[in-house]
C-alpha positions as CSV (number, residue, x, y, z in Angstrom):
1,M,116.3,70.5,98.9
2,G,113.2,72.4,97.9
3,R,111.1,70.4,100.3
4,D,113.4,71.1,103.1
5,L,113.3,74.8,102.5
6,T,109.4,74.6,102.5
7,L,109.4,72.8,105.8
8,Q,111.9,75.3,107.2
9,A,109.8,78.2,106.0
10,R,106.7,76.7,107.7
11,A,108.4,76.1,110.9
12,M,109.7,79.7,110.9
13,R,106.2,81.1,110.2
14,K,104.9,79.3,113.2
15,K,107.5,80.9,115.4
16,I,107.1,84.5,114.1
17,N,104.9,86.7,116.4
18,R,102.6,89.0,114.6
19,R,104.3,92.0,116.3
20,D,107.6,91.0,114.8
21,V,106.4,91.1,111.2
22,L,107.2,94.3,109.2
23,M,103.8,95.2,107.8
24,R,103.0,97.7,105.1
25,I,99.5,98.9,105.5
26,G,97.7,100.7,102.7
27,F,94.9,103.0,103.7
28,I,92.2,104.6,101.7
29,G,89.3,106.4,103.5
30,T,86.4,108.8,103.0
31,R,86.7,112.6,102.9
32,Q,84.1,112.7,105.7
33,G,86.5,111.1,108.1
34,M,86.0,108.0,110.4
35,T,83.6,107.4,113.2
36,E,85.2,107.0,116.6
37,R,84.7,103.3,116.5
38,K,86.7,103.1,113.2
39,K,89.4,105.3,114.6
40,I,89.8,102.9,117.5
41,A,89.9,99.9,115.1
42,V,92.5,101.6,113.0
43,R,94.5,102.4,116.1
44,D,94.3,98.8,117.3
45,L,95.3,97.4,113.9
46,L,98.3,99.7,113.5
47,A,99.4,99.2,117.2
48,S,99.2,95.4,116.7
49,Y,102.1,95.5,114.3
50,A,105.5,96.7,115.7
51,G,107.3,98.8,113.1
52,A,104.2,98.9,110.6
53,I,104.4,101.3,107.8
54,L,101.2,103.1,106.9
55,H,100.8,104.2,103.2
56,H,98.0,106.7,102.4
57,G,97.0,109.0,99.7
58,D,97.2,112.3,101.5
59,A,93.5,113.2,101.3
60,V,91.5,115.1,103.8
61,G,89.3,113.3,106.2
62,A,90.1,109.6,107.0
63,D,93.6,109.7,105.5
64,A,94.5,112.6,107.7
65,E,93.0,110.9,110.7
66,A,94.9,107.6,110.0
67,H,98.0,109.6,109.6
68,D,97.6,111.2,113.0
69,I,96.7,107.8,114.6
70,A,99.8,106.2,113.0
71,L,102.0,108.9,114.5
72,A,100.5,108.4,117.8
73,V,101.3,104.7,117.8
74,G,104.8,105.0,116.4
75,C,104.2,103.8,112.9
76,A,106.3,105.0,110.0
77,I,104.3,106.8,107.2
78,V,104.6,107.0,103.5
79,I,102.5,109.5,101.7
80,H,101.4,109.1,98.1
81,P,100.0,112.3,96.9
82,P,97.8,111.9,93.8
83,A,98.9,112.8,90.4
84,I,96.2,113.1,87.7
85,E,96.9,112.2,84.1
86,T,94.2,112.3,81.6
87,A,94.1,111.3,78.0
88,P,90.8,112.7,76.4
89,A,89.6,111.5,73.1
90,E,89.0,115.1,71.9
91,P,91.7,117.7,71.2
92,V,89.7,120.5,72.8
93,E,87.7,120.5,76.0
94,Q,84.2,119.1,75.7
95,L,81.2,119.8,78.0
96,R,79.7,116.3,77.8
97,S,82.8,114.3,78.6
98,D,83.6,112.5,81.8
99,T,87.4,112.9,81.2
100,W,87.1,116.6,80.6
101,S,84.8,116.9,83.5
102,T,87.5,115.4,85.8
103,V,90.0,117.9,84.4
104,R,87.7,120.8,85.1
105,Y,87.0,119.6,88.6
106,A,90.6,119.1,89.4
107,R,91.5,122.6,88.1
108,R,88.5,124.1,90.1
109,V,89.5,122.6,93.4
110,G,93.3,123.0,92.8
111,A,93.8,119.3,92.9
112,P,96.0,117.6,93.5
113,D,98.6,120.3,93.9
114,P,98.7,123.1,91.4
115,S,102.3,124.2,92.6
116,A,103.6,120.6,91.9
117,D,102.3,120.5,88.3
118,T,100.6,117.2,88.9
119,L,97.7,117.6,86.5
120,K,98.7,116.3,83.2
121,V,96.4,116.3,80.1
122,V,97.9,114.1,77.2
123,A,96.8,115.4,73.8
124,L,95.9,113.1,70.9
125,D,99.3,113.6,69.4
126,G,101.0,112.5,72.6
127,S,102.2,116.0,73.7
């Protein structure tokens, strides 16, 4: 019976047109945005899947451009805004620490969203 199901699955795959497949497409891009050639390539890719769902991280630059392209070609969009959780080794902020440097940077630029309380620092005691 298992072999029959495998043969049926293979036969079905051959009949499925690429435009009929529900495709979830994850996108990560640079803050500097895309070149015009990249935008065209992204548009062509998204347009090649009917009903594609674009997932992106809600960043400025290429994510925003891909979002606009997806809307233009009729794709659904799922946004995954970042949340930052850190677990530094020290109980107090240190100047020479990559972890604390990330926390300071996030606070300075208001990332990811100060109003959403998405920057979490986990203390040594777990609080």
